[in-house]
N, C-alpha and C positions, 0 to 999 in steps of 0.2 A: 521961637515958636516953639510952645510944647502943643502937642496932641491932647483930643479929649482922653481924656481915661478909659478905659475900659474895663470893665467888671467883665468877672469869670462867667464863664456860663454855672446855671443853678441850675439843677434835679427837677423834675414834681412830678408826681406818681398819678397817674388821670386812669383812673377807674371807667372800664365799659365792657358791661356783660360777658362775664366768660375767662376773661385776660386784663393784663393789668401792662397797660403801654408811660413808659418813661421815655416823658416830654421836657426836651432841653429848653432852657430860656433865657435869654440875655437876661441879667438883674439889671434893676433900676434905670426905669426912662427914666431919661431927662440929668443923668449924668456923663451925658456926650453918646449914649445909645439913641442909636438912629432904627436899628430894626432887627428884629428878632428871630432865635431858629427857631424849628419844628421839625427839626427830624423827630423823630419817633420811631420806638424799636418793643416790636412786640415780647412782653414776659410773661412768663406763662405761671400762672396763680400757685402756688403749694397747696399739695392738699397731703395728709396724708393718707391716706386710699392709697396714692402714686408709690412709697416705697414696698420692695418687692416683695411676691409671695411670701421667701423663705425666710426674710428679715422679720414680716408679722408676725410668720406663725413661730421662729425659733421666741420671739418675744414672750407671748401666749404661755407656749406654753412652758418660758422663765418660769414666768411667771405665775402661774398655775403649781409648780414644782414649788416656788417658794412656798406660795399660801400653804399649799398642803405640809408642808414640814412645820412651816411655823405652826400649825394645828399639829401638830402630831409633838411637835416640841412642847408646848402649851397644856396638853392634857398629857402629858410622861413628865413631868416637873412640875403641875399645877401651877402654870402660869397663865398670865392672861395674856394672850393673845395680840392683843393691841400694847403689852408691853414689851415684847418681843419685836413687836413693829418699830416702835418707835426706838430700840438700840435700835435696830440693823436702820432706818433714818438714820439716825446721826452719826452711827457708825460710820458707813457706805452710799448712803443714797437709794441704795438698794440694789450697787453694782456688782456684783457677784467675783468678778476679778477682779475686785480695790485694794490695794495695796499701799500702806501707810508709807512714810521717810520712815520711821518708825523697828518700820517691817509687818506691822503687821497684818492680818489678811483674814478678804473674803466679808461675807455680809455681818459677820460679827464683828471682825476686826481684831481674831485672836492674834495672840502674841507667837510666837512659835514656841517659846517651853510653858505658854499657857497649852493650848493645843496640844504640847505630846504627854503633859499633864493630866487630858481632857480625855488623854486615846484617839485624838483628830490624826488621821496620817496625810490629809488631803484640806488643810484649810478653805482651796477656793471650792470642795464640793459641798454644794449647795448644803442638801441631810447633814452631811458633818458638819459643818460649821454650825449652822444653828442647830442642830443636836448641841456641838461643843457648848457654841454660846449661852444657850439656855440651862443647859444642864451649871453653868459656871455662874449667871444673874442665881438660880435656885439654892447655887453654896452662900451665894456677897447676900444673901436673904437672910438664908438659916445662920448664919455667922451674925448680922446684927438685926435680929429678934424682929424680922418682918419687914423691918423701915425702909422701903424704896429709897428713900432720897437718900439713908446710906450704905444700903445694897449699890445704888449706880455710881454715887460717888467712888467707893470702891472698885465696878468695874472701868471705870475712867482711870483713879489714882490708882488703884490696887487697895488692898485691905489693909498692907502696916500702914497707910498713907490716912485713912479716914481713923484708924486707932495713932495714932501718932500725936494727932490735929483730934483726939476728944470727939469724933462726928461733926468736925465743925472744920473743915479743908480748904483756907485762906488761894487756896490757886481759880483766876477768875473763870482757864480754861475746863474746870471741871466744873464749879458753881454751872458755866452758864449750858456745861454738856447736861448735867439736871435736869437745869430747865427747861433742856430741846428738847430730853428725851418725854418728860410728862410729858407738853404743850402735843409732842405728837404723836403718843400714845392715846389709844380710842376713847 
């Protein structure tokens, strides 16, 4: 003789003002389940304001410093702040300490040799990284006659690659990169 199948409890969220309660109930009445569990456990709601004050303050100051550095570099190298922001978002998603598998570092993901060539001694420094990345972007724009798509392709795949393929870089990653930066730009 077989005993009736008992389903595992399922959790469902029940909202009440100011808090969330998880209620566990046995599923599927009619499949051999005659009772339900009504154990409740209060779970406080997540609020961004629950972050530690030092974290919020640090993030605010970091964002402010990034924005100031973008504006300064845009003015210095005659670039759109939106274009610089687009590159940063595509490269590091605004993570100051980002390091790629290939070794590129910082907000604008400068490779060590490129950083050195640009005089960037600390690529994880916000001001140095944005200044160096913006300077390199300006260099690529000048090299490719102001063509933003070619300059972005060169920023991603290198100017030699853009020349090798006469501006039609066949790498899907580079094609997607150029599209992403342009979409992310203001």
